[in-house]
N, C-alpha and C positions, 0 to 999 in steps of 0.2 A: 221307447221302443217303437219302431216302424217295421214294415215288412214289404218286400216285393213279391207279389203273387204272380206266378207264371202258369198259364194254362196252355198246354201243348196239344195240337191236333193229334189224332190217333196215328201211331207209327213214328212220331217225331220224338227226339230226345235232346236234352241239354246236359251240361257237365258240371261235375264237382270242382272244388278248388285245385285238386290234382286231377286234371281231366283224363290223363292216360296217354296213349300213344297217338291218338288221332284227333282229339277234341280241343275245344277252346273253352276255358273257364269263364264263368260270369265275372264281369268287371264293372264296378260301380264307381263313377267319378263324381264326387261331391264338391268339386272346386268352385262351381258357380253358386253354391249355397251361401246364405248369410245367417248369422246368429246361431250356428251350430259348430260343434267341434268333435273330434275323435270318433268318427263313425267306425263301427266294427261289425263285420258280417258274421253271422252264425250259419254254419253249413249243415243242413240235414244229412243224415246217413244216406249215401247213394247205394246203388247196386253195381256190382262188378259185372262187366259184360265182355265176352271175348267173341269178336266177329272177324272172320277172315284172318285169324291168327293174331289180331291186335287186341290188347287189353285196355279197356276204358272204364271210367267210373261215371255213371249216368243217372239221369232222372227221366221218367216218362210221365205223361198225363198232367197232373197238377203238382206243383212244388212251390213252397213259400220260403223265402230267405229272410229271416229276421235280421234287423240291423239295430244295434244299440248306439245312441249318440248322446252328446251333451248339448242342452239348450243354453246358449250364452246371451240371448237377447229376448226382450219381451215380444218381439214380432219376427220370429225366425222364418226363413224361407228355405225349404229343402228342395234343391234343384240338382237333379242327378242325371248324368249321361250313362246309358246302359249299353254294354256290349256283351253279347253272349253267342256261343256257338250253338246252332240248331242243325240237327242232322236227321236224314232218313237214308236214302241210298247215297246222297252226297251231303257234304257239310258246308254250311255257309255261315259267315259272321252276320249277326243281326244287331242293328243298333237302334236305339230309341231314346227318348227323353221324357222325364216325368218331373212334375213339380207338386209340392204339397206345402200348404201353409198351416201348420198345426195350431190348434187353439189351446194355448197354454192355460192351465188352470181348470180345464174341463176334460172329461173322459168320453171316448167313443166306445161304448160297451161292446158293440158288435166287433170292432177292430181288436179290442182287448181279448176277446174270446178267440178270434182268428189267430192272433199272434201267440197266445198261449198254446193253441193247437200246433202251430208251426214249431214252437220251441220244444214241444214234446217229441219231435222227430230229430232233434239235435242231440248227438251223444253228450252225456254228462260224465264227469269223473266217477270211476268205480269207487264205491264206498263200502262194499261188503267186507265182512270179516276176513275172508280168504279171496285173494285175487285169482281170477281164472287164467292169468298169464304170469310167467316168471321173468327171468332175465332175458335180455336181448343181446345177441352177439353178431358181429359181422365177420364173415370169412372172406378176406380180400383175394384169396387165391381162387375161389370159386364164384365170387360175387353173390353170396347167399346170406340172407338175414336169417338167423337161427333163434328160435324162441323155445325156452325150456319151461317145464312145470305147467304145461297146458292142460286145463281141465277137460275131462272127457265130455262134460256137458256143454262146452262151448260150441256154438254154431259156426263151424269153419267156413261155410259157404258165404256168410255175411262178413267175415273178418277181413279188414283192409288195413294194410300197413302204409304209412307215409311219413315223410319228414317235412321240415319247413320249406325245403326246396321242391317246388312243384314239378321240376323236370326229372326227379327221381321217381321211378315207377317200379312197383313190385308186382309180380304175378300172383296168382292165387296160392294160398298156403298148401303145402304138401306134407303129409305125415311122414315122419322118420321111422326107420325100424326100431329106434329107441323109444320106449314108452314115454308119453308126455312131451315129445319134442316135435316141432314143426319147422319148416323152412320156407322162405320166400325167395324165389329167384329174382334177382334185379334185372330189369329189362333195359335195353339201350344199346348204343353203339359206341365204338371208340374206347379210349382209356377211361376207366372209372376210378374215382378216388376212394380211399379207405374211409368208411363211415364211422369208425370207432371214435367215440367222444361226442358224436351227434346225438340228438334225441329222436326217437321214433314214436309216433302216435299210432295206437292200435284201436280201431273202432269196430264195433260188432253189435249185433242185435240179440236181445234176450226177450223172454216173455214179459219182462217188466219194462221194456223199452230199450233204446240204444245207449251204449256206454262207451267210455274211452279209458284206455290205460296208456300211460306214457312211461317210457323207459329210456335211460341213457344207454347208448350202445357201447359195449366193450369189445375187445378183440376176442376172436373165437377161442384162443387159448385160455381165456378167463371165464369161459362159460361152463356151467355144470354139464351141458350137453356134450362137451368134449372129454369128459371123464370116462 
C-alpha cells in the first residue's frame, strides 16, 4: 500500500473518480514504474457540490488517495505521472511526477498510520444485518434512477450514485411521495442509454464511517417502487 497525499490551498478543490459536470478526475500513470503490477486506486468519499447549476463531486483541504499494488521485484521503483483538476473560480489541469523506491522487507510506521487513516475515508461494503437501501431501477422514459426501501436513518445529503462509466452523472437524491423511495435525476445532454442491467454504486456517510452498497439496475416496471 502507498498513498498520494494532496494538500490544497484554501478555496481550491479537486475531484472524485466521477468528477461531475465540470471537473477532471485524478489520473495516475504508473507506466514508467518497474517491479510493480496491478495498481488500484481507492477513492475517499467526496462531497457533492452544486455551483452555478452544475453538480460535481469534490475534495477540499487535504485528501489522500491510497493505492494498492503488487511488488514483483526485489528493487521496485514506483514512478508515477500525476494529472488532476484543480479549481477555484477557474479550473486548470495540474500535472506532476513522483518517484518512490520502497524498501521491501521493512515498514515505515508513520506511513502505515497515514495510509490506515486514508483508508478509513474510503467507503467499504455494507455488512449490517439490514441494508439501508433496497432495489435500484432505471426509468428510461424520465431518465431517473429510483431506489426503494430507503432507511429513514440514511444521510441523504452524503448519498452519491455512480456507475463504472464516469461520464454518467446523477443529481442529488430526491424523496418520493411514496415512503422509503428516492430518485436521482440523470444529468447530461443528448440521447441517453437505458441503464437496466448495469451496476450502480451507492456511497454514503454514517456515524461509523463511509459505506458502499452496490445494486444491479432493473427496469422501472420490476421495481417495488412502481407497485
